[in-house]
C-alpha positions in Angstrom: 106.0 205.3 147.6 109.2 204.9 145.6 112.2 207.2 145.5 111.6 210.4 143.6 115.3 211.1 143.1 118.3 208.8 142.4 120.9 208.2 145.1 124.5 208.3 144.1 127.5 207.4 146.2 130.6 209.6 145.6 134.1 208.8 146.8 136.5 211.5 148.1 139.7 210.0 149.4 142.2 212.5 148.0 142.5 216.3 148.4 142.7 216.8 144.7 139.3 215.2 144.4 138.0 217.9 146.8 139.3 220.5 144.4 138.5 218.7 141.1 135.1 217.3 142.0 133.5 218.8 145.1 134.6 222.4 144.4 134.5 222.4 140.6 130.8 222.2 140.1 130.4 218.4 139.8 128.9 218.1 143.2 126.5 220.9 142.5 125.4 219.4 139.2 124.8 216.0 140.9 123.0 217.3 144.0 120.5 219.3 141.9 119.3 216.0 140.4 120.1 213.3 143.0 120.8 212.6 146.6 124.6 212.5 147.0 126.3 210.5 149.7 130.0 211.5 149.9 132.4 209.0 151.4 135.6 210.2 153.1 138.2 208.9 155.5 136.8 208.7 159.0 139.3 211.2 160.4 138.0 213.9 158.0 134.3 213.2 158.4 133.6 216.2 160.7 135.5 218.6 158.4 133.4 217.5 155.3 130.1 217.4 157.2 130.6 221.0 158.3 131.3 222.2 154.7 129.3 220.0 152.4 126.4 218.3 154.3 123.2 220.2 153.4 120.2 219.7 151.3 120.7 216.6 149.1 124.2 216.0 150.3 125.2 213.6 153.1 128.7 212.8 154.3 129.8 209.4 155.7 133.2 208.6 157.2 134.8 205.2 156.9 138.1 203.6 157.9 139.6 201.3 155.2 143.1 200.8 156.5 142.5 197.1 157.3 141.2 196.4 153.8 143.9 198.3 151.9 146.8 196.9 154.0 145.5 193.3 153.8 148.0 190.8 152.2 145.6 189.9 149.4 145.1 193.5 148.4 148.8 194.3 148.6 149.5 191.2 146.4 147.1 192.2 143.7 148.2 195.8 143.9 151.8 194.7 143.2 150.7 192.5 140.4 148.9 195.4 138.8 152.0 197.6 139.1 154.1 194.9 137.4 151.5 194.5 134.6 151.8 198.1 133.4 154.9 198.3 131.2 155.7 202.1 130.8 158.8 204.2 131.4 157.1 205.7 134.5 156.7 202.3 136.1 160.2 201.2 135.3 161.4 204.4 137.0 159.3 203.6 140.1 160.9 200.2 140.3 164.4 201.8 140.1 163.4 204.2 142.9 162.2 201.3 145.1 165.5 199.5 144.6 167.5 202.6 145.5 165.5 203.4 148.6 164.6 200.0 150.0 167.1 197.6 148.4 165.8 194.1 147.8 167.4 193.5 144.4 165.8 190.0 144.1 162.4 191.7 144.1 163.5 194.3 141.6 164.8 191.8 139.1 161.8 189.5 139.6 159.6 192.5 138.8 161.5 193.2 135.6 161.3 189.5 134.5 157.6 189.4 135.3 156.8 192.5 133.4 158.8 191.4 130.4 157.1 188.0 130.3 153.5 188.8 131.2 152.7 192.6 130.8 152.0 192.3 127.1 149.7 189.3 127.3 146.2 190.6 127.3 144.6 187.3 128.4 147.0 187.1 131.4 146.3 190.7 132.5 142.6 190.1 132.3 142.9 186.9 134.3 144.8 188.7 137.1 142.0 191.3 137.1 139.3 188.7 137.3 141.1 186.9 140.2 141.5 190.2 142.0 137.8 190.6 142.0 137.0 187.0 142.9 139.6 186.7 145.7 140.0 190.2 147.0 136.5 191.7 147.4 135.8 192.6 151.0 132.5 194.4 151.6 133.4 197.4 153.8 130.4 199.4 152.4 127.7 196.8 152.8 125.9 198.5 155.6 125.8 201.8 153.6 124.4 200.1 150.6 121.6 198.7 152.7 121.0 202.0 154.4 120.9 204.2 151.3 120.0 201.8 148.5 122.1 203.7 145.9 121.3 203.7 142.1 124.8 204.4 141.1 128.3 204.5 142.5 130.7 207.2 141.3 134.4 206.4 142.1 136.4 209.6 141.5 139.8 207.9 141.4 139.8 204.6 139.5 143.4 203.7 140.4 143.0 204.2 144.2 142.5 201.2 146.5 139.7 202.7 148.5 137.8 203.5 145.3 138.5 200.0 144.1 136.7 198.4 147.1 133.8 200.7 146.6 133.4 199.6 143.0 133.8 195.9 143.8 131.2 196.2 146.5 128.8 197.9 144.0 129.3 195.2 141.4 128.7 192.5 143.9 125.3 194.1 144.7 124.5 194.8 141.0 124.7 198.5 141.4 125.8 200.6 138.4 129.4 201.6 138.5 130.9 204.8 137.1 134.5 205.7 137.7 136.9 208.5 136.7 140.6 208.8 136.0 141.5 211.5 138.6 144.5 213.1 136.9 145.8 213.5 133.4 149.0 211.5 134.1 147.4 208.5 136.0 146.9 206.4 132.9 150.6 205.5 132.6 151.9 206.1 136.1 149.8 204.1 138.6 149.2 200.5 137.7 147.2 198.3 135.3 143.5 198.9 135.8 142.2 196.5 138.5 138.5 197.0 137.8 136.5 197.8 134.7 133.4 199.9 135.6 130.2 200.1 133.6 131.3 203.6 132.5 134.7 205.2 132.7 135.2 209.0 132.5 138.4 210.5 131.1 139.3 214.1 130.4 140.2 213.9 126.7 141.1 211.7 123.7 144.6 211.2 125.0 143.2 209.6 128.1 140.8 207.4 126.1 143.6 206.1 123.9 145.8 205.4 126.9 143.1 203.4 128.7 142.4 201.3 125.6 146.2 200.8 124.9 147.4 199.9 128.4 144.3 198.7 130.3 142.2 196.3 128.2 139.1 198.4 128.4 136.7 198.9 125.4 136.4 202.4 123.9 132.6 202.0 124.1 132.8 202.2 127.9 134.8 205.4 127.9 133.2 208.8 128.1 134.9 212.2 127.6 134.1 215.0 130.0 136.7 217.8 129.7 138.4 219.0 132.9 135.9 220.6 135.4 138.5 222.1 137.7 140.0 224.0 134.9 136.7 225.1 133.5 136.0 226.8 136.8 138.4 229.5 135.7 135.6 230.6 133.3 133.5 231.9 136.1 136.2 233.4 138.4 137.0 237.1 138.6 140.5 238.2 139.5 141.3 240.1 142.6 142.3 243.7 141.9 146.1 243.8 141.0 146.9 246.3 143.7 145.1 244.2 146.3 146.7 241.0 145.2 150.2 242.5 145.1 149.7 243.9 148.6 148.5 240.5 149.8 151.6 238.6 148.6 154.0 241.5 149.4 154.9 242.3 145.8 156.2 245.6 144.3 153.3 247.2 142.4 155.8 248.7 139.9 157.1 245.4 138.7 155.8 242.6 136.6 155.3 239.1 138.1 157.1 236.0 136.8 155.6 232.8 138.3 158.0 230.0 139.0 156.8 226.5 140.1 159.6 224.4 141.6 159.3 220.6 141.2 159.8 219.7 144.9 162.3 217.6 146.8 160.4 214.4 145.9 161.5 214.9 142.3 164.8 216.8 142.2 167.4 218.4 144.4 168.1 221.6 142.4 165.1 223.8 142.8 167.2 226.1 145.0 169.8 226.4 142.3 167.3 227.5 139.7 166.1 230.2 142.1 169.7 231.3 142.5 170.3 231.3 138.7 167.2 233.6 138.3 168.5 235.8 141.1 171.9 236.0 139.4 170.4 236.7 136.0 168.5 239.6 137.5 171.5 241.1 139.3 173.7 240.6 136.2 171.1 242.6 134.3 170.7 239.9 131.7 166.9 240.0 132.1 164.5 242.9 132.5 164.8 244.9 135.8 161.1 245.5 136.2 160.3 241.9 137.2 159.9 240.0 140.4 159.5 236.2 141.0 156.6 234.6 142.7 157.9 231.1 143.7 154.8 229.0 144.1 155.4 225.8 146.0 153.5 222.5 145.5 150.6 222.3 148.0 151.6 218.9 149.3 155.2 218.3 148.2 157.7 220.4 150.2 160.5 222.2 148.3 163.9 222.4 149.8 165.0 226.1 149.4 167.1 226.1 152.6 170.3 227.0 150.6 168.7 229.8 148.7 168.6 233.3 150.2 165.7 235.3 148.7 165.9 239.0 148.3 163.1 241.5 147.7 162.6 240.2 144.2 161.5 236.8 145.4 158.2 236.0 147.0 158.1 232.4 148.4 154.4 231.3 148.4 153.1 228.2 150.1 149.6 227.6 148.8 148.8 224.4 150.8 149.7 222.5 154.0 153.3 221.6 152.8 156.1 223.6 154.3 159.2 224.8 152.6 162.4 223.0 153.6 160.6 220.2 155.4 161.5 217.1 153.6 158.3 215.2 154.3 155.7 214.0 151.8 152.0 213.5 152.5 149.7 214.0 149.5 146.7 213.3 151.7 147.3 216.0 154.3 145.0 218.9 154.3 142.4 219.9 151.7 142.3 222.4 148.8 139.4 224.8 149.2 138.0 227.7 147.2 140.6 230.1 148.7 143.3 227.9 147.2 141.7 228.1 143.8 141.2 231.9 143.9 144.9 232.3 144.8 146.2 230.2 141.9 143.8 232.1 139.6 145.2 235.5 140.7 148.8 234.2 140.5 148.3 233.2 136.9 146.2 236.2 135.9 148.6 238.7 137.2 151.8 237.0 135.9 153.5 238.0 132.7 155.4 234.7 132.4 155.4 231.2 133.9 158.5 229.1 134.5 157.8 225.4 135.1 159.8 222.3 136.1 157.4 219.4 136.6 153.8 220.5 137.2 150.3 220.4 135.8 150.6 224.2 135.8 151.3 223.8 132.1 147.6 223.3 131.5 146.6 226.3 133.7 149.2 228.4 131.8 147.8 227.4 128.4 144.3 228.3 129.6 145.5 231.8 130.5 147.5 232.0 127.3 150.6 232.9 129.3 154.1 232.3 127.9 155.7 229.2 129.4 159.3 228.2 129.9 160.3 224.7 131.0 163.5 224.0 133.0 165.4 221.1 131.5 168.7 221.2 133.2 169.9 220.3 136.7 171.1 223.7 138.0 174.8 224.1 137.8 175.5 220.4 138.7 177.8 218.4 136.5 175.3 216.4 134.3 177.4 213.3 134.6 177.2 213.4 138.3 173.5 213.9 138.8 171.8 210.6 139.7 169.6 209.4 136.9 166.5 209.3 139.0 167.0 212.9 140.2 167.7 214.5 136.8 165.2 216.5 134.8 166.6 215.8 131.3 167.7 212.2 132.0 164.7 210.8 133.8 161.6 213.1 134.0 161.4 214.1 130.4 161.1 210.4 129.4 157.9 209.7 131.3 155.0 209.1 128.9 152.9 212.1 130.1 155.9 214.4 129.7 156.6 213.1 126.2 152.9 213.8 125.3 152.8 217.4 126.3 156.3 218.2 125.0 155.2 217.1 121.6 153.0 220.2 121.3 156.0 222.5 121.2 154.2 225.2 123.2 157.2 225.7 125.6 160.9 225.7 125.1 162.9 223.2 127.2 165.8 225.4 128.2 169.1 223.5 128.7 171.2 226.1 130.6 171.3 229.5 132.2 171.9 231.3 128.9 168.9 229.8 127.2 166.7 230.6 130.3 167.7 234.3 130.0 167.1 234.3 126.2 163.6 233.0 126.5 162.7 235.2 129.5 163.7 238.2 127.4 161.8 236.9 124.3 158.6 236.2 126.0 158.5 239.3 128.1 159.1 241.3 125.0 156.4 239.5 123.0 153.9 237.4 125.1 152.1 236.4 122.0 154.9 234.1 120.9 153.7 230.4 120.7 150.2 231.5 121.5 148.9 229.3 118.7 150.6 226.3 120.1 149.3 226.9 123.5 145.8 227.1 122.1 146.2 223.7 120.4 147.5 222.2 123.6 144.6 223.7 125.6 142.0 222.4 123.1 143.5 218.9 123.2 144.0 218.5 126.9 140.9 220.4 128.1 138.8 218.9 125.2 135.6 221.1 125.2 136.6 224.1 127.2 133.0 225.3 127.3 132.1 225.4 131.0 129.9 222.2 130.8 132.3 219.5 132.0 130.6 219.2 135.4 127.2 218.9 133.7 128.6 216.2 131.4 130.0 214.2 134.3 126.6 214.4 136.1 124.8 213.3 132.9 127.1 210.3 132.5 126.6 209.3 136.1 122.8 209.7 136.2 121.6 208.6 132.8 
């Protein structure tokens, strides 16, 4: 007797995939209609089995270090990076030169990009060679064991996902892939594999993939962003209970501040100090307190900032404040994490951002948003280019895109920061219309059906 349900392979090699796919409703939508085999790194197999393996869901752990670190893969990965000519990729090259040295490699990469990155035939040729010469079969035994109907790679620019897709193509299994994050289209590399179907969040993602990655628009499907649509079904924790949990003063309003992190800039602590000074100088309302929400995986160096009772330092993930270490694949983001960010946004009167996707969350909640666009009190001429908010980070393509909506002022100094804090706390409806346009564009159809659309794309 033949199979009654389809079998789908699903990759999960990044904590944000756990949040964005497994916990957003996508896994539920798939498992109601198909058998789902989730692939994770071997050292996380037990963790995922304990949480997700039941009913139509199976978890398999695999070690891909040998394949990802092989010379052939590293060679083609480097070629793909050099074939994407964006501001972001140029900045990445400059960072590598600064950290590692090797100027010959740096200038070679610049010449290579200038000569070849805009020749479509050459880009496609490299992609074809990548498939022909760099296609190990680490999943072969699993394909034989489960006989899948479709492979769903949740992070198209990731090496582990790439091997998964190549293996599927070799065995003539349908391939579906997704761009994991809204900024990946211009910041990772040239697309190394073209799946049968590619899922992006919105029209901006579709245009970027066509423009930079030689993929036909007919292969690209829009889904919306499932992890953000999950907000539609969440109820906030009672204000008093939430304030008590984080140690906040129930008589004061919350202002949420999301520092960039030490990986990006060195002045997060100075912005905290400036906010503290503005409060004590009585240049901003006295009935507010600051919830400083750190990035879940990128530590923030606040060692030189001394918080007072108006500052609540919140670490929502495994990263630790003041530990200058980076590991985006440490830990996982569970439903508790999601509930906490929901509560933080729901109960905040204003959000202050540096470099964060919190801009999308903020627009969904229609909260006023201020964006820091200065390097603390440092002399602008002395701040290294690669560590500067206004000189480097605002020129990345994804930053240019969201800034064009005008839904947040880019404050250039302490005085402008105070001005906009006062304006937004006085009238939270300011720029609400622009926030709505931004939300509708980036979230596409914010209708609670993104997970269902993704399942339909995978299984039809």
